[in-house]
Structures are given as structure tokens and as C-alpha cells.
C-alpha positions, 0 to 999 in steps of 0.5 A, spaced: 805 063 436 805 066 443 805 073 440 798 071 436 796 067 442 797 074 447 793 077 441 788 074 441 787 073 449 787 082 449 782 082 443 777 077 447 778 081 454 780 087 452 773 090 449 770 092 455 776 097 455 775 101 448 768 104 449 769 107 455 774 113 455 772 120 455 768 123 449 764 116 449 756 115 449 751 109 452 745 109 450 742 104 455 734 100 457 733 096 463 726 093 465 724 090 472 722 084 469 717 084 475 721 084 481 721 091 483 718 091 491 715 098 492 713 099 500 709 106 501 708 110 507 703 117 509 704 121 514 698 125 516 698 130 522 704 125 525 699 118 524 702 114 519 699 109 514 703 103 510 700 102 503 700 096 500 706 092 498 707 089 491 710 087 485 711 090 479 714 092 471 718 098 470 722 101 465 728 105 466 731 108 458 738 113 460 743 116 455 750 118 459 757 122 456 764 119 458 766 127 462 772 123 463 775 115 462 770 111 466 765 116 468 759 118 464 753 122 466 747 124 463 739 122 464 735 117 466 727 115 465 724 112 470 717 109 468 713 104 473 706 101 474 703 097 479 696 094 479 693 092 486 686 088 488 684 087 494 676 085 496 673 090 491 678 096 490 683 096 485 688 101 485 694 103 480 699 107 481 704 110 476 710 113 477 714 117 472 721 120 474 728 124 469 733 125 473 741 128 472 745 121 474 753 119 474 755 113 473 763 109 474 765 104 470 770 099 474 774 098 467 779 091 468 782 086 464 775 082 463 769 082 459 765 084 466 765 091 468 762 092 474 758 099 475 755 104 481 751 110 480 747 115 483 741 121 481 737 126 483 731 130 480 723 129 479 718 125 479 710 124 478 707 119 481 699 118 480 694 114 484 688 111 481 683 107 484 677 104 483 672 101 489 666 096 489 663 094 496 657 091 497 653 095 490 656 101 491 662 103 487 667 109 487 673 112 483 678 117 485 685 119 482 691 123 485 697 126 483 703 128 487 709 132 484 716 131 488 722 130 490 727 123 487 733 120 489 736 114 486 742 108 487 744 103 481 750 097 481 751 091 478 755 089 472 755 089 465 757 083 461 761 086 454 758 081 449 761 086 443 766 092 443 759 095 443 754 092 446 753 089 454 748 086 457 746 089 464 744 085 471 744 090 477 740 092 482 736 098 484 732 103 490 729 109 488 725 114 493 721 118 492 718 124 497 713 129 499 710 134 504 704 139 502 698 141 506 691 138 506 685 141 510 690 145 515 694 138 515 701 136 514 701 130 509 708 127 507 708 122 502 714 117 500 715 111 496 721 107 495 722 102 490 728 096 490 729 093 484 733 088 480 733 090 473 737 087 466 737 090 460 742 092 454 748 099 453 750 101 446 757 105 447 758 109 441 766 111 441 767 119 439 768 122 432 776 124 434 777 117 437 775 113 431 779 120 426 785 118 431 785 110 429 
């Protein structure tokens, strides 16, 4: 009876260990659920101007390959959009990013698996504005490309041997520097988010064969 109970406990609490070994894959999809806060700063000729701080929606699909046990290396895609309305002005910001990332899973004897990750790559920020003030209408659109990096952390709850539910936080930063009318223009976009999503872990064929 004790052996049966022990086997049941291992099956219940050891599910997380089975799918995070060398050769496995992980596919994830996370969303910001409107809890992201974006802070934009633009610096022209030494003078800084703070842009709007708004709550936004984001989606971040990713795929990773476990190069060693517990460590997955892969690609994170990011899409974020935010709309701000203020006194006749409507501004929409869209941010798309592609980042090689590395994520480490702190596998333990429970179904709750903490993780930490980081990445660096390319990002493109598109700003579109429309204004209607005192009967005068105007619009403008700009696109800025630059370097982006991110850090993320949280916990994955292994609902089954293959399916995990993620809850975590992330911090992204985009930066760009360019010349405009002989002036240095620096753009920084910082995004802090609380994210929830799912991860699907795929066992390597070699491990399936070994079984």
C-alpha cells in the first residue's frame, strides 16, 4: 500500500520533470491582459520629453529548444498595441519585436516550476496620430526601428505532463538613435507587463523510443 501511495505521489508531483530535458521543445503563448504599462521618452538636442503612459494589450508567442536539461533557447515574438485619446488627439502605437531568448526552468518535485529568461533582438515601433482641434484636422505617421531587450520571470503550473499554465512578469526596452535636422533624436520605449498564458512541452523522439 505504501508503495502504491509513493508511486501516486511521484506521478502527481513529478510531472513537471518529464518534459524539460535536453532535446525537448516548448511552445508558448502569453498575453498581457491589459496590465502592461508603457513609458516613452524622446530626447531631442539634449531636451527630454515624456510621452504618454498607457495600459495596453500584448501577445507574445514563442518557441524554444532545450539545449540542456532545464534550459530552453529559442525565439520570442512580441506584438503590442496602445491607443491614447486626449483633448481631440488620438495616438496609436504598435510595437513588433523578434528576439532570440534563453529561459531556465527551476524544475523541482512539485507541479509549480519557476522560470527566468532574457533576450535581445530587433523591434519596430509605429506611431500614428490624428488630431482634430478647433475644426483643424491633421495626421502623422512614423516608424522607428531599433534594438530591444527583455527579461522575464514567473512560474509554470504543470496541469499535465505536456501542458503548463504560465503566470509571470516581463520588462522590455526598445532604444533608437538617429539624426533629424542635424539634431540627435533618441527614443526609448519601456514596457512592464503582468502576463498569463500556456506552454506546451513536446518530448523528443529519442526519449519516446527509449521508453
